N, C-alpha and C positions, 0 to 999 in steps of 0.2 A: 503494500500500500504504499502510494508516493505522496505526500505533501509538500506545499510549497513553504519557503520560509516563513513566512508572515502565519500560515494557517500554523506550522508547527508551534510557533512561537503562542498564539493566542489557545490553543489548547492547554499550552503551559501553565499560563496566565489562568486559565479556569482552574486546573488541576489544584494551583498552589491557594486559590482562594477558598477553594474545595477544604483543603488540607489544613488552615487556618479556622475555617469556618463552623465545620462541622461537629469539632469537639465542643465548641461553645454552645451550639444550637443543641446537641445531646444530652448536656449534663443535668440541665432540669426542664423538661420539658412541661405545659400546663397541666397534662394529666398526673405529671409524678409529685407536685408540689407538695400535697396533703402530706397529713401526717404517716412515718413510713418511706416518703421519698420514692414510691413506687419500684424500691426492693423487696425483696421477700429474706423477712428479719427474723429472727429470735429463735427460740428452742419449743420443742414438742416432747421432751422427757426422753424416753428412751425409743419412741418414734421420730426423734427429729430427722433422720435420714428415710424415713418412708413418706411416701405423698398417701395423704388423706383420701378417702374415697370421693368418688364424683358426687355431686347430690344434683337435683334440679336445679337448683340454686345456681350452681356453679357448675353445669355437666361438662366441660372439660376437665383437666388436669391443673394441682396447684404446682407452681413454681418451686425448683428446690432453692433450699435458703443462699440467698448472699452473704448475710451474714449471721454470723451464728457463732457463739460460745461453746457449744456441743463440740464433743472429741468425739467423732465417730469410729469404730471398731475395725470397720475395713480399711487397708491400707489404701486403696483405690481412691480415699478422700483424704485430703491436707486441709488445714486450718486454711482459712483464707481464699481457698481455689475457687468459689463461687465468686468472689467479686474482682473476676478477671475478665478476659477479653470476651468471653462466650456470656455469662450471666448478667453483665451489669448494664442496667438502660443503656441504648445506643453502643452497645458494644460491637456491633457489626462495623456499621459505619464507622466509628471512632478508630477500631483496626484499620480500615480501608485508609481511613486519614493518615494513621498513622507509617502505614506504608508509604504512601505518596513521600511523607515527610523526610522519612527516613532515606527513600530512594534518593530525593533529592538532594540532602545535605550531604550524601554520598557521593552523588556526581559533584556538586561544590568543593568539595575537600579534595579530588583527585582532578580538579582541573576540566573538567568535561562538560560543565555545563549542568544547571540545574536538575535537568531528569535524565542526563545521559545515563544515571543508574538504573533508571528502567528500560530505556532503550526505544523508546517512539511509542507511538500510539495503538500499534497494534500489541507490545509488550505491556502496556497499560491496560488493553482488554483482558490479554492472558492475566494478569496478575490478579484483575477482578472476579474471575472465573475460577481461578484457584483458590482463593480465598472461601467464595462462596461453597466451593465443594468441601472445602474443611470445615467451614463453619458448619452445613448441616449435617457431615458425615458426625462430627462432635456433638453435635446436638442430638442425634439420633442414637447414640452409643447412650450417653447420660441418661436420657428418658429413658432408654431399654433398662438400664440399670436400676436406674430408681423402682421401675415398674416391677421388679423381681422382687423387693420387697415392701409392694404397696400390700397394706392390709385388706381385708376382704369389707366390701361397704357395710355400713352398720344397719341394723334393722330400722325402719321406720314404719311408725305406724300414723293412725290419722289423726287427726287435731282432737284434742279432749277437752270438755268443759274448763273453762278458765284459763285457757291457754292463750298466750300472748296471741293478737291477730296475724302477727306478719312472722312467727315461728312455728314450725312444727314440731309438736309434741313426738321425741323420739328417743328409744333406748340404745344407747351404744355398746357392742359389746367387743371388750380388750380380748388380745389375743397373745397367747405366751404366758410362761410362769410367773412373770413380774405384773402381769394387766388382771384385772376383774372386772366386771360389769360393773357401770354405773349407771342410775337411772338421773335423768334428767327432766324437772319439772317444772312447771310455769315460773315459779320464782326466779329459777335459773335465766331461763329465755329473757324475762326481764331484766336481770343483772347485766346481761351481755348487752342489750338492747342500749340501756344505759351507759355500759362503758365505750359504747361505739358513739355515743355524741360526747360523753365527758372527756374522753382522750380527745379527739376532734378539737374541743373548748380550749382544754389547759395547754395542745398546742398552738393556739392561734393566739391564746395569750402568753406564750414563751412562759410558761409556769413550770418551772423543772420540779417544783415541792409537790405542785399537785401531781404532776406528771409520776412520780415515785410513789404516790398511795395509788397509783390506777394501774400501774404497770412494773413488770419485773426490774431488777437493776441491771438486767442485761439489757432491756429494750429502752431502758430509760438512757443507756450509754448509747445508743444509735441517735437517738431524738436530739439528745444535748450536741452530737456532732454535726448531725443535719440542721440544726440550728445554728451553730458557731459558721456552718458552710454559708448561711443565709446572709448572717451578720457581715459577714466578705465581701459578701457581694451589695451589700447595704440595702437586701431586701427583705420583706418580712412576709409571711404567708399568713392566712387569713381564712379560716374554715367556717360557713355560716350554714348556719339551715340544715344541719346535717337531719335525716329522714331515713330510718329503717322502711326498705320497702318489702324484702321478701330473705329469709331467713331457714335455713337447714341444717339439722346436727349431722355433720360427717360421720364423728365417730368421739366417744366418751369412756373414758376409762380409768382405774386406779392403779395407781403405783405407790405400795406401801401406804404412807398416810398421806398422799398428794392425790388430789383429782386433777384430770386435764378434761378440756371439751373443745373440740375442734367444730366450728361453725362457719358455714358457707355465707355470707351477707352480700345482699344488693342494695344498696342505697343510694340516696341523691345526697348533694349538698352541692352549697356555690364555694369554690375553690377561685379565691383570688391572690396573686404575688404582687404587693404592692412595692413602690421604691420607699424604702425607709426615711427619708428625707422631707419628700414631696405627697405623698401617698397615690402618686401616678399607679395606676394599672401597668404593669409589665409583664404579666403572665398570668392564665384562667381566662376566666369570664366572670362577668356579674350575672350570667343565666345559671340555674341549676343545672349540674353536670350526674352522671350516675357512674358508679363503679362496682366491680362485684370482687370483692378478696374474700380470704379465708384465715379466720382468726382463730387464733388457740388462748383458753382461756386455761388458769391453773388456781389452785386453792389449797391450802392446808384444810385436812378435814375439818369441817363445821368452821372450817373460815369463811373470807369474803372472797369471791372472785377476783383475779386481777390479769391483766391483759400480758401473753408469755411469747405470742409469736403472730405476724401478718405476714399472708403469703398473697400474690399475685398470683394471676390465672390465666391459663395457655386459651 
């Protein structure tokens, strides 16, 4: 494929712009600004590296954790591996941009021009195809591995009298010698719905003290880091009008004196990212948006539920 010199320069200039712009655009999107930042974060006890069952609210699969303090027993998992190229929001585009930028710097260092490290437009296309193939193969392998450890769907019954109108009453059956069945009742569903709203409100107020009462120390550490990143960008995320639209229990189980419940939630909210100094809208929308996430709650036996994990859905 032959290009004139001016055409080649134009292609190189576009690639440079994409290399510099994509990481910035993919860092925080409008749908990723709410609490959790669009990541899958936290722990689910002994099931942290097993995907929760699908439900009618979240018929797809939950994403593996990007951020977790859990130490899986399988050597295939390493702490922090989920926060890399494939699982981080914008990972594929960010990786492509890094590839462009790295090739360009290589070319400059060795005196061949900005994109001599790639070697022409046809090589750029080849690089894109190779990276896409690697991405999809790795994603398929990771999903296959996760499905091996996925628990069987929990038994879900019809909504009983007194149940929360947005939640289905259900019983989850734990698997394995360390897990026992756990009954989830209307009061539990009301607690889950309340935590959905209260954590979003505490996040919007940047109230770390309140978040510590609503979530595990692990989750609070992730929230603190996300809030610090917002401050570094001179931005603040405001989530208001949070309303649960539908919820399903995926599974509930007991480990020793600790209870766990994983619930699929579909909810609406007004998610806005504002300039901290001027209050100008820089992301999100003034209109309600919907999201589907899988939340896990934990409590000591006889205690109050708190948030233990948030997982995004495919």
